[in-house]
LOSEDO-632463 format. One line per field, with one value per residue (C-alpha): residue number from 0; residue in three letters; z, x, y. Coordinates in Angstrom, 2 decimals, padded with zeros to 5 digits. Example, Ala and Ser with C-alpha at 12.3 -4.5 7.8 and 13.67 -1.06 7.14 Angstrom:
BEGIN
pos <- c(0 / 1) $
code <- c(ala / ser) $
Z <- c(007.80 / 007.14) $
X <- c(012.30 / 013.67) $
Y <- c(-004.50 / -001.06) $
END
This chain:
BEGIN
pos <- c(0 / 1 / 2 / 3 / 4 / 5 / 6 / 7 / 8 / 9 / 10 / 11 / 12 / 13 / 14 / 15 / 16 / 17 / 18 / 19 / 20 / 21 / 22 / 23 / 24 / 25 / 26 / 27 / 28 / 29 / 30 / 31 / 32 / 33 / 34 / 35 / 36 / 37 / 38 / 39 / 40 / 41 / 42 / 43 / 44 / 45 / 46 / 47 / 48 / 49 / 50 / 51 / 52 / 53 / 54 / 55 / 56 / 57 / 58 / 59 / 60 / 61 / 62 / 63 / 64 / 65 / 66 / 67 / 68 / 69 / 70 / 71 / 72 / 73 / 74 / 75 / 76 / 77 / 78 / 79 / 80 / 81 / 82 / 83 / 84 / 85 / 86 / 87 / 88 / 89 / 90 / 91 / 92 / 93 / 94 / 95 / 96 / 97 / 98 / 99 / 100 / 101 / 102 / 103 / 104 / 105 / 106 / 107 / 108 / 109 / 110 / 111 / 112 / 113 / 114 / 115 / 116 / 117 / 118 / 119 / 120 / 121 / 122 / 123 / 124 / 125 / 126 / 127 / 128 / 129 / 130 / 131 / 132 / 133 / 134 / 135 / 136 / 137 / 138 / 139 / 140 / 141 / 142 / 143 / 144 / 145 / 146 / 147 / 148 / 149 / 150 / 151 / 152 / 153 / 154 / 155 / 156 / 157 / 158 / 159 / 160 / 161 / 162 / 163 / 164 / 165 / 166 / 167 / 168 / 169 / 170 / 171 / 172 / 173 / 174 / 175 / 176 / 177 / 178 / 179 / 180 / 181 / 182 / 183 / 184 / 185 / 186 / 187 / 188 / 189 / 190 / 191 / 192 / 193 / 194 / 195 / 196 / 197 / 198 / 199 / 200 / 201 / 202 / 203 / 204 / 205 / 206 / 207 / 208 / 209 / 210 / 211 / 212 / 213 / 214 / 215 / 216 / 217 / 218 / 219 / 220 / 221 / 222 / 223 / 224 / 225 / 226 / 227 / 228 / 229 / 230 / 231 / 232 / 233 / 234 / 235 / 236 / 237 / 238 / 239 / 240 / 241 / 242 / 243 / 244 / 245 / 246 / 247 / 248 / 249 / 250 / 251 / 252 / 253 / 254 / 255 / 256 / 257 / 258 / 259 / 260 / 261 / 262 / 263 / 264 / 265 / 266 / 267 / 268 / 269 / 270 / 271 / 272 / 273 / 274 / 275 / 276 / 277 / 278 / 279 / 280 / 281 / 282 / 283 / 284 / 285 / 286 / 287 / 288 / 289 / 290 / 291 / 292 / 293 / 294 / 295 / 296 / 297 / 298 / 299 / 300 / 301 / 302 / 303 / 304 / 305 / 306 / 307 / 308 / 309 / 310 / 311 / 312 / 313 / 314 / 315 / 316 / 317 / 318 / 319 / 320 / 321 / 322 / 323 / 324 / 325 / 326 / 327 / 328 / 329 / 330 / 331 / 332 / 333 / 334 / 335 / 336 / 337 / 338 / 339 / 340 / 341 / 342 / 343 / 344 / 345 / 346 / 347 / 348 / 349 / 350 / 351 / 352 / 353 / 354 / 355 / 356 / 357 / 358 / 359 / 360 / 361 / 362 / 363 / 364 / 365 / 366 / 367 / 368 / 369 / 370 / 371 / 372 / 373 / 374 / 375 / 376 / 377 / 378 / 379 / 380 / 381 / 382 / 383 / 384 / 385 / 386 / 387 / 388 / 389 / 390 / 391 / 392 / 393 / 394 / 395 / 396 / 397 / 398 / 399 / 400 / 401 / 402 / 403 / 404 / 405 / 406 / 407 / 408 / 409 / 410 / 411 / 412 / 413 / 414 / 415 / 416 / 417 / 418 / 419 / 420 / 421 / 422 / 423 / 424 / 425 / 426 / 427 / 428 / 429 / 430 / 431 / 432 / 433 / 434 / 435 / 436 / 437 / 438 / 439 / 440 / 441 / 442 / 443 / 444 / 445 / 446 / 447 / 448 / 449 / 450 / 451 / 452 / 453 / 454 / 455 / 456 / 457 / 458) $
code <- c(met / ser / val / arg / ser / ser / ala / asn / thr / thr / ala / pro / pro / phe / leu / thr / arg / pro / val / gly / pro / leu / phe / leu / ser / thr / val / leu / pro / met / thr / val / val / met / ser / thr / gly / gly / leu / leu / thr / val / ile / asp / gly / ile / phe / val / gly / arg / leu / val / gly / pro / glu / ala / leu / ala / ala / val / ser / leu / gly / phe / pro / val / val / met / leu / leu / thr / ala / leu / thr / ala / leu / thr / gly / gly / gly / met / ala / ser / leu / met / ala / arg / his / leu / gly / ala / gly / ala / arg / gly / ala / ala / ala / gly / thr / leu / ala / gly / ala / gln / gly / leu / ala / leu / ala / leu / ser / ala / ala / leu / leu / ala / ala / ala / leu / met / leu / gly / phe / pro / val / val / arg / leu / leu / ala / gly / gly / gly / gly / pro / val / ala / asp / met / ala / gly / gln / tyr / leu / leu / ile / leu / val / leu / gly / ala / pro / leu / gln / phe / gly / leu / gly / val / gln / ala / asp / ala / leu / arg / thr / glu / gly / arg / ala / gly / thr / ile / ala / gly / leu / ser / ile / leu / val / asn / leu / leu / asn / val / ala / ala / asn / ala / val / leu / ile / gly / gly / leu / gly / leu / gly / val / ala / gly / ser / ala / leu / gly / thr / val / ala / ala / gln / ala / leu / gly / leu / gly / leu / leu / val / ala / leu / arg / leu / arg / ser / pro / asp / leu / leu / pro / leu / pro / arg / pro / arg / leu / ala / gly / trp / arg / glu / ile / gly / val / leu / gly / leu / pro / met / ala / leu / ser / phe / leu / gly / met / ala / trp / val / ala / thr / thr / val / leu / leu / ala / leu / asp / thr / gly / arg / ala / asp / tyr / ala / thr / gln / val / ala / ala / tyr / gly / ala / val / thr / arg / leu / leu / thr / leu / ala / phe / leu / pro / gln / met / ala / ile / ala / leu / ser / thr / gln / thr / leu / ser / gly / his / asn / ala / gly / ala / gly / arg / met / asp / arg / val / ser / ala / val / leu / arg / leu / ala / gln / ala / ser / ala / ala / leu / trp / cys / leu / ala / val / ala / val / ala / cys / trp / ala / ala / gly / pro / gln / ile / gly / ala / leu / phe / ser / gly / asp / ala / glu / val / val / ala / ala / val / ala / ala / ile / leu / lys / pro / met / thr / ala / leu / tyr / val / phe / gly / gly / pro / ile / leu / val / leu / ala / leu / gln / arg / gln / ala / leu / gly / tyr / pro / gly / gln / thr / ala / met / leu / thr / leu / val / lys / pro / trp / leu / leu / thr / pro / val / leu / ile / trp / thr / leu / thr / thr / phe / ala / gly / ala / glu / arg / leu / trp / leu / ala / phe / pro / ala / ala / asp / ala / leu / val / leu / leu / leu / ala / ala / gly / leu / leu / ala / ser / gly / arg / ile / asp / gly / pro / ala / leu / arg / pro / val / ala / lys / glu / ala / leu) $
Z <- c(000.00 / -000.96 / 001.51 / -000.91 / 000.41 / 003.87 / 002.56 / 001.54 / -001.74 / -002.95 / -005.76 / -004.35 / -005.74 / -007.03 / -009.58 / -010.45 / -010.28 / -013.46 / -013.81 / -013.89 / -010.65 / -009.00 / -009.89 / -008.58 / -005.35 / -004.76 / -005.88 / -004.34 / -000.71 / -001.25 / -002.73 / 000.37 / 002.62 / 000.91 / 000.11 / 003.66 / 004.77 / 001.99 / 002.77 / 006.34 / 005.21 / 003.27 / 006.22 / 008.49 / 006.16 / 006.21 / 010.03 / 010.19 / 007.50 / 008.72 / 012.50 / 012.96 / 009.89 / 006.73 / 008.68 / 010.24 / 006.82 / 005.54 / 008.48 / 007.76 / 004.07 / 004.95 / 006.57 / 003.39 / 002.28 / 005.61 / 005.47 / 002.05 / 003.47 / 006.08 / 003.34 / 001.23 / 004.04 / 004.66 / 000.97 / 001.04 / 003.64 / 002.81 / -000.97 / -001.30 / 001.16 / -000.70 / -004.03 / -002.50 / -000.37 / -003.30 / -005.37 / -002.41 / -001.60 / -005.28 / -005.33 / -002.08 / 000.00 / 003.21 / 005.24 / 002.91 / 003.01 / 006.82 / 006.69 / 004.40 / 006.86 / 009.71 / 007.71 / 006.86 / 010.54 / 011.42 / 008.62 / 009.79 / 013.31 / 011.99 / 009.74 / 012.66 / 014.77 / 011.94 / 011.15 / 014.75 / 015.04 / 011.81 / 012.86 / 016.21 / 014.50 / 011.34 / 011.68 / 012.89 / 010.64 / 007.60 / 008.62 / 009.06 / 005.63 / 003.96 / 005.84 / 004.78 / 008.39 / 011.76 / 012.80 / 013.88 / 010.70 / 011.18 / 014.89 / 014.17 / 011.38 / 013.67 / 016.40 / 013.91 / 012.39 / 015.69 / 016.78 / 013.45 / 013.54 / 017.10 / 015.86 / 012.82 / 014.27 / 014.47 / 010.85 / 009.55 / 011.52 / 010.36 / 006.74 / 006.98 / 008.55 / 006.13 / 003.08 / 004.41 / 004.99 / 001.54 / 000.00 / 001.96 / 000.45 / 003.38 / 001.67 / 002.67 / 006.34 / 006.07 / 004.41 / 007.31 / 009.91 / 007.91 / 007.82 / 011.58 / 012.42 / 010.15 / 011.43 / 014.94 / 013.67 / 012.24 / 015.59 / 017.45 / 015.17 / 015.68 / 019.46 / 019.55 / 016.94 / 017.40 / 020.93 / 022.80 / 020.50 / 020.05 / 016.44 / 014.28 / 017.29 / 017.65 / 014.00 / 014.47 / 017.75 / 016.15 / 013.33 / 015.68 / 017.90 / 014.88 / 013.70 / 017.14 / 017.16 / 013.62 / 014.30 / 017.46 / 015.60 / 012.73 / 015.09 / 017.08 / 013.85 / 012.84 / 016.27 / 016.24 / 012.63 / 012.05 / 008.26 / 008.24 / 008.54 / 012.21 / 013.63 / 013.49 / 015.51 / 013.63 / 012.16 / 010.65 / 007.40 / 003.94 / 003.95 / 000.68 / -001.49 / 000.24 / -000.25 / -003.90 / -004.76 / -002.55 / -003.51 / -006.79 / -005.06 / -002.10 / -004.38 / -006.17 / -002.85 / -002.02 / -005.44 / -004.40 / -001.32 / -003.51 / -005.87 / -002.93 / -001.48 / -004.88 / -005.11 / -001.59 / -002.28 / -005.68 / -004.25 / -003.43 / 000.37 / 000.02 / -001.74 / 000.25 / -000.76 / 000.11 / 002.95 / 000.68 / -002.04 / 000.45 / 002.01 / -001.43 / -002.56 / 000.64 / -000.05 / -003.60 / -002.48 / 000.03 / -002.61 / -005.25 / -002.68 / -002.11 / -005.87 / -006.18 / -003.61 / -005.67 / -008.50 / -006.08 / -004.91 / -008.50 / -009.01 / -005.75 / -006.61 / -009.97 / -008.11 / -005.87 / -008.66 / -011.02 / -008.36 / -007.45 / -011.06 / -012.18 / -009.30 / -010.62 / -014.25 / -015.37 / -017.54 / -019.58 / -016.44 / -015.66 / -019.02 / -018.56 / -015.15 / -016.62 / -019.35 / -016.95 / -014.38 / -016.88 / -018.21 / -014.66 / -013.73 / -016.86 / -016.13 / -012.54 / -013.58 / -016.20 / -013.60 / -011.24 / -013.93 / -014.99 / -011.37 / -010.73 / -013.86 / -013.31 / -009.55 / -008.62 / -006.64 / -004.77 / -003.85 / -002.57 / -000.49 / 001.40 / 002.84 / 003.60 / 003.86 / 002.58 / -000.97 / -001.98 / -000.90 / -002.74 / -005.96 / -005.66 / -005.22 / -008.39 / -010.33 / -009.28 / -009.93 / -013.65 / -014.89 / -012.43 / -013.79 / -017.48 / -018.46 / -015.32 / -017.25 / -018.29 / -014.82 / -013.55 / -016.44 / -016.27 / -012.51 / -013.03 / -015.61 / -013.26 / -010.34 / -012.59 / -013.58 / -009.92 / -009.11 / -011.76 / -010.26 / -012.51 / -010.21 / -012.84 / -015.24 / -012.39 / -011.59 / -015.18 / -015.23 / -011.79 / -010.90 / -013.91 / -013.56 / -009.85 / -009.52 / -012.79 / -015.09 / -012.70 / -010.55 / -013.62 / -015.25 / -012.04 / -011.73 / -015.44 / -015.49 / -012.22 / -013.45 / -016.93 / -016.61 / -012.94 / -009.95 / -011.12 / -014.10 / -012.10 / -012.13 / -015.88 / -015.00 / -014.00 / -017.34 / -019.17 / -017.04 / -017.59 / -021.35 / -021.25 / -019.10 / -021.44 / -024.32 / -022.28 / -021.64 / -025.30 / -026.27 / -023.93 / -025.38 / -028.94 / -028.26 / -026.87 / -023.45 / -021.71 / -024.53 / -022.58 / -019.06 / -018.40 / -015.15 / -012.93 / -010.91 / -007.13 / -005.40 / -003.41 / 000.17 / 000.96 / 004.26) $
X <- c(000.00 / 001.42 / 001.81 / -000.15 / -003.31 / -002.66 / -002.29 / -004.95 / -006.47 / -007.21 / -004.81 / -002.19 / -002.08 / 001.48 / 000.01 / -003.28 / -003.10 / -002.26 / 001.49 / 001.66 / -000.22 / 001.38 / 004.86 / 004.17 / 002.63 / 005.71 / 008.50 / 007.31 / 007.29 / 010.61 / 012.09 / 010.98 / 012.49 / 015.87 / 016.07 / 015.39 / 018.40 / 020.52 / 019.28 / 020.35 / 023.93 / 023.92 / 022.54 / 025.03 / 027.84 / 026.53 / 026.46 / 030.02 / 031.40 / 029.66 / 029.74 / 033.06 / 035.12 / 036.84 / 039.12 / 036.11 / 034.48 / 037.72 / 037.67 / 034.19 / 035.16 / 038.02 / 035.41 / 033.35 / 034.89 / 033.96 / 030.46 / 030.07 / 031.37 / 028.59 / 026.06 / 027.41 / 027.01 / 023.49 / 022.71 / 024.26 / 021.78 / 018.71 / 019.05 / 019.64 / 016.86 / 014.41 / 015.04 / 014.25 / 011.34 / 009.59 / 009.60 / 008.54 / 005.65 / 004.67 / 004.49 / 002.48 / 005.24 / 005.05 / 006.91 / 009.89 / 009.75 / 009.86 / 012.85 / 014.67 / 014.04 / 015.42 / 018.55 / 019.10 / 018.89 / 021.51 / 023.78 / 023.49 / 024.63 / 027.58 / 028.71 / 028.49 / 030.81 / 033.33 / 033.31 / 033.91 / 036.86 / 038.38 / 037.87 / 039.59 / 042.62 / 042.95 / 040.78 / 043.19 / 046.13 / 043.84 / 042.59 / 046.15 / 047.07 / 044.20 / 045.06 / 048.69 / 049.82 / 048.53 / 047.21 / 043.87 / 042.05 / 043.04 / 042.12 / 038.66 / 038.09 / 039.04 / 036.68 / 033.84 / 034.29 / 034.64 / 031.19 / 029.63 / 031.20 / 029.99 / 026.51 / 026.72 / 024.36 / 021.65 / 022.21 / 022.22 / 019.11 / 017.30 / 018.19 / 016.88 / 013.57 / 013.03 / 013.71 / 011.42 / 008.54 / 009.07 / 008.86 / 005.67 / 004.03 / 004.39 / 006.57 / 004.21 / 004.52 / 008.30 / 008.23 / 006.37 / 008.65 / 011.72 / 010.67 / 010.05 / 013.37 / 015.42 / 013.82 / 014.76 / 018.27 / 018.60 / 017.48 / 019.96 / 022.80 / 021.95 / 022.12 / 025.16 / 027.24 / 026.10 / 024.74 / 027.10 / 030.08 / 030.80 / 031.90 / 032.25 / 031.55 / 028.17 / 027.44 / 028.12 / 026.19 / 023.15 / 023.22 / 023.46 / 020.67 / 018.38 / 019.14 / 018.28 / 014.96 / 014.11 / 014.89 / 012.77 / 009.80 / 010.00 / 010.30 / 007.30 / 005.31 / 006.08 / 005.15 / 001.81 / 000.75 / -000.74 / -000.73 / 003.08 / 005.45 / 006.15 / 009.46 / 011.64 / 014.69 / 017.97 / 019.27 / 022.52 / 020.98 / 020.20 / 023.21 / 024.67 / 021.64 / 021.10 / 024.76 / 024.87 / 021.86 / 022.91 / 026.58 / 026.32 / 024.51 / 026.88 / 029.89 / 028.52 / 028.57 / 031.97 / 033.02 / 032.02 / 034.21 / 037.06 / 036.71 / 036.70 / 039.78 / 041.49 / 040.70 / 041.98 / 045.21 / 045.64 / 045.38 / 048.81 / 049.02 / 051.94 / 049.86 / 048.94 / 045.29 / 045.07 / 042.56 / 040.53 / 040.35 / 039.37 / 036.69 / 035.29 / 035.31 / 033.50 / 030.80 / 030.41 / 030.17 / 027.45 / 025.52 / 025.85 / 025.00 / 021.74 / 021.20 / 021.93 / 019.34 / 016.22 / 017.79 / 018.26 / 014.65 / 013.47 / 015.72 / 014.63 / 010.97 / 011.68 / 013.28 / 010.23 / 007.63 / 009.69 / 010.24 / 006.55 / 005.39 / 008.15 / 007.27 / 003.69 / 004.80 / 003.65 / 006.65 / 004.61 / 004.26 / 007.96 / 008.85 / 006.35 / 007.81 / 011.32 / 010.38 / 008.64 / 011.44 / 014.20 / 012.40 / 011.87 / 015.52 / 016.74 / 014.61 / 015.88 / 019.53 / 019.11 / 017.66 / 020.58 / 023.17 / 021.55 / 021.40 / 025.05 / 026.24 / 024.05 / 024.44 / 027.85 / 029.09 / 025.81 / 025.95 / 029.51 / 028.52 / 026.01 / 028.82 / 031.44 / 032.12 / 035.65 / 035.94 / 038.51 / 036.26 / 033.31 / 035.30 / 036.64 / 033.13 / 031.92 / 034.99 / 034.56 / 030.81 / 030.96 / 033.06 / 031.53 / 028.01 / 028.82 / 027.31 / 025.25 / 022.00 / 022.88 / 023.67 / 020.10 / 018.68 / 021.63 / 021.14 / 017.44 / 018.25 / 020.82 / 018.38 / 015.71 / 018.12 / 018.94 / 015.23 / 014.93 / 017.81 / 020.70 / 023.34 / 026.05 / 024.36 / 023.79 / 027.48 / 028.47 / 026.31 / 027.21 / 030.74 / 032.95 / 032.87 / 033.73 / 036.09 / 038.00 / 037.29 / 037.21 / 040.24 / 042.37 / 041.40 / 042.09 / 045.60 / 046.27 / 045.19 / 046.97 / 050.20 / 050.29 / 048.26 / 048.48 / 046.13 / 044.04 / 042.85 / 041.68 / 038.05 / 037.89 / 038.05 / 034.38 / 032.78 / 035.26 / 034.17 / 030.48 / 031.05 / 032.76 / 030.08 / 027.42 / 029.21 / 029.32 / 025.56 / 024.88 / 027.11 / 025.25 / 021.91 / 023.15 / 024.52 / 021.21 / 022.70 / 019.95 / 017.44 / 014.51 / 013.80 / 013.62 / 012.40 / 014.56 / 011.99 / 011.89 / 011.00 / 007.79 / 007.81 / 005.60 / 003.86) $
Y <- c(000.00 / 003.38 / 006.18 / 008.32 / 006.71 / 008.14 / 011.67 / 014.11 / 012.85 / 016.39 / 017.34 / 019.74 / 023.29 / 022.81 / 020.39 / 022.08 / 025.89 / 027.83 / 028.11 / 031.94 / 032.68 / 029.66 / 030.87 / 034.39 / 033.14 / 031.00 / 033.31 / 036.58 / 035.39 / 033.61 / 036.78 / 038.69 / 036.01 / 035.95 / 039.66 / 040.77 / 038.73 / 040.21 / 043.70 / 043.14 / 042.43 / 045.70 / 047.66 / 045.94 / 047.03 / 050.59 / 050.57 / 049.23 / 051.53 / 054.66 / 054.20 / 052.40 / 053.29 / 051.98 / 049.62 / 047.90 / 047.61 / 046.06 / 043.62 / 042.29 / 042.18 / 039.85 / 037.63 / 037.34 / 034.01 / 032.43 / 033.90 / 032.28 / 029.00 / 029.10 / 029.89 / 027.02 / 024.49 / 025.77 / 025.25 / 021.78 / 020.56 / 022.63 / 022.62 / 018.89 / 018.15 / 020.42 / 018.67 / 015.28 / 016.48 / 018.17 / 015.01 / 012.84 / 015.20 / 015.41 / 011.61 / 011.56 / 009.90 / 011.96 / 009.36 / 009.53 / 013.34 / 013.28 / 010.93 / 013.33 / 016.17 / 014.06 / 013.25 / 016.92 / 017.86 / 015.25 / 016.41 / 020.03 / 019.08 / 017.06 / 019.93 / 022.36 / 020.24 / 019.81 / 023.52 / 024.55 / 022.16 / 023.48 / 027.11 / 026.61 / 025.04 / 027.12 / 030.23 / 032.88 / 031.85 / 032.07 / 035.53 / 036.78 / 035.41 / 037.26 / 040.44 / 040.29 / 039.82 / 040.94 / 044.32 / 045.78 / 044.75 / 041.10 / 041.21 / 042.61 / 040.07 / 037.19 / 038.38 / 038.78 / 035.32 / 033.47 / 034.66 / 033.65 / 030.17 / 029.59 / 030.45 / 028.14 / 025.45 / 028.11 / 029.18 / 025.60 / 024.66 / 027.79 / 026.99 / 023.43 / 024.47 / 027.36 / 025.18 / 022.46 / 024.89 / 026.42 / 022.96 / 022.26 / 025.35 / 027.76 / 030.37 / 033.20 / 032.34 / 032.26 / 035.68 / 037.23 / 035.67 / 036.68 / 040.33 / 040.32 / 038.66 / 040.88 / 044.07 / 042.99 / 042.23 / 045.75 / 047.17 / 044.96 / 046.05 / 049.70 / 049.21 / 046.92 / 048.77 / 052.33 / 052.50 / 050.16 / 050.66 / 046.93 / 047.41 / 044.30 / 042.05 / 043.78 / 043.05 / 039.33 / 039.13 / 040.74 / 038.19 / 035.20 / 036.52 / 036.94 / 033.39 / 032.00 / 033.82 / 032.73 / 029.08 / 029.11 / 030.58 / 028.05 / 025.08 / 026.35 / 026.69 / 023.11 / 021.77 / 023.61 / 022.87 / 019.41 / 019.85 / 020.11 / 017.19 / 016.41 / 017.58 / 014.46 / 013.58 / 014.11 / 010.89 / 009.66 / 008.45 / 009.75 / 012.07 / 010.82 / 011.61 / 014.95 / 015.79 / 014.77 / 016.94 / 019.85 / 019.80 / 021.78 / 024.65 / 024.50 / 024.49 / 027.56 / 029.47 / 028.01 / 029.23 / 032.74 / 032.29 / 031.04 / 034.00 / 036.44 / 034.76 / 034.97 / 038.68 / 039.39 / 037.51 / 039.18 / 042.68 / 044.08 / 044.29 / 046.69 / 049.33 / 052.41 / 052.00 / 048.28 / 048.81 / 051.10 / 048.46 / 045.74 / 047.95 / 048.85 / 045.24 / 044.29 / 046.86 / 045.56 / 041.94 / 042.81 / 044.70 / 041.97 / 039.32 / 041.19 / 041.35 / 037.63 / 036.55 / 037.38 / 035.36 / 032.49 / 032.89 / 032.57 / 029.55 / 027.88 / 028.44 / 026.83 / 023.93 / 023.48 / 023.67 / 021.53 / 018.87 / 018.59 / 018.46 / 016.10 / 013.79 / 013.74 / 013.31 / 016.80 / 017.68 / 020.21 / 022.31 / 021.88 / 023.44 / 026.30 / 027.15 / 027.23 / 029.72 / 032.06 / 031.89 / 032.61 / 035.67 / 036.97 / 036.44 / 038.21 / 041.29 / 041.46 / 041.15 / 043.87 / 046.24 / 045.55 / 046.21 / 049.49 / 050.68 / 049.84 / 051.66 / 054.72 / 055.18 / 053.75 / 056.79 / 057.13 / 053.43 / 053.82 / 056.82 / 054.68 / 052.58 / 055.19 / 058.88 / 058.31 / 059.70 / 057.08 / 054.20 / 055.76 / 056.10 / 052.56 / 051.11 / 052.83 / 051.69 / 048.05 / 047.87 / 048.69 / 045.77 / 043.31 / 043.96 / 044.40 / 041.00 / 040.49 / 040.05 / 036.50 / 035.13 / 034.78 / 032.71 / 030.33 / 029.88 / 029.12 / 026.46 / 024.93 / 024.63 / 023.16 / 020.40 / 019.80 / 019.43 / 016.74 / 014.78 / 015.84 / 017.35 / 016.89 / 019.31 / 021.74 / 021.56 / 022.31 / 025.44 / 026.81 / 025.70 / 026.28 / 030.07 / 030.50 / 027.55 / 027.79 / 030.71 / 033.66 / 032.69 / 031.89 / 035.17 / 037.12 / 035.72 / 036.15 / 039.78 / 040.56 / 038.99 / 040.50 / 043.72 / 044.68 / 044.38 / 047.34 / 045.23 / 042.22 / 043.41 / 042.71 / 039.01 / 039.08 / 040.08 / 037.84 / 034.87 / 035.74 / 035.71 / 032.32 / 030.64 / 032.04 / 030.35 / 027.13 / 027.22 / 027.94 / 025.03 / 022.65 / 023.75 / 023.40 / 019.92 / 018.72 / 017.89 / 019.89 / 020.27 / 018.91 / 017.71 / 014.00 / 012.57 / 010.39 / 008.47 / 008.73 / 005.50 / 005.72 / 004.59 / 001.60 / 000.94) $
END
């Protein structure tokens, strides 16, 4: 007897509602959820840069690779789990979906322990390497990162619960809770950074406190809602499949960390304006991380809708979702690029009153967003392939640029044209990955979705 018989026999809205309204009702709340978190990082950078100074902004910028590592591990657990859960729920296998959630919780705890051990052994030497030695910038960066790593179990748990609720169709609820938590985080940062003068430590403490509150609210919601999957005990099972499906997305965030590390190492630490360049690059990464999150919301919504409909065999709806999502992502990316080209100095002035930092932000933004319009549609396609059970194709579309193209181009330009030319590596890498995607489409490697069946759980 299939588990489907124990579930509600009414056809779920993911499989029956018109694709257009369904897509909007899924993507808009998720965009709010993800963008409020990204907006918080921008506001946090403004607090640090304006209230503490350029050195503090440089310190949190040095921490960006580690912040991306934490984001990558969150995506590894939550993203892989969501791909499996969506197809299980689409097939009516609620028991299998609950088992996937339990495995993701266990994986999150194991990753937290491993990360803390690694941070205690290697954290401060790595920070000093990125900072070109010791000094106040390195000390502030180390303090900031230690607090974030200690709070990693909260971030991982929050990511798992948020992705699970999104997959269960509760994106609107998550949006409301996200707005509340992030508003409280902004208030905490204002008090801790500005009022109490805790500097970068106040920034990290505010983030961890907000994550703790958010996780508590989501767990309480699951415990009180009978229509949601029950909160399972973490288990040491199912990690391999979760990891395989979540790895491409996680590696894409790790690739962002690798690119940031490459940039920080490529910048000449002996230059008089080294701290200025690091501070400006940190402001740009925060801004572009915010701009990236709506793209990821579109891609994750595509993943959810594609997984449910593929699990039910509705491949016509899978294709319709893909077309709509790619068009939406392209429009968003175009708007971001236009804003960065037209208002670079004004954007820089938000983060710092230092004229050199402002000018550097504007100078970095232009090349980094020259071909930005193509990034969103490629990300959407990649997450659709992940939802259908093809992590290899997702990896080809998301990992080649950050892990190979951009670092190689950065080092090549730095070596032969000077560090001031390294920013041209970003549009060059965008152009090459666009050619790669076009080549895959032309070769028929990703010309049409094909379903890899998910085994249904039997009673």
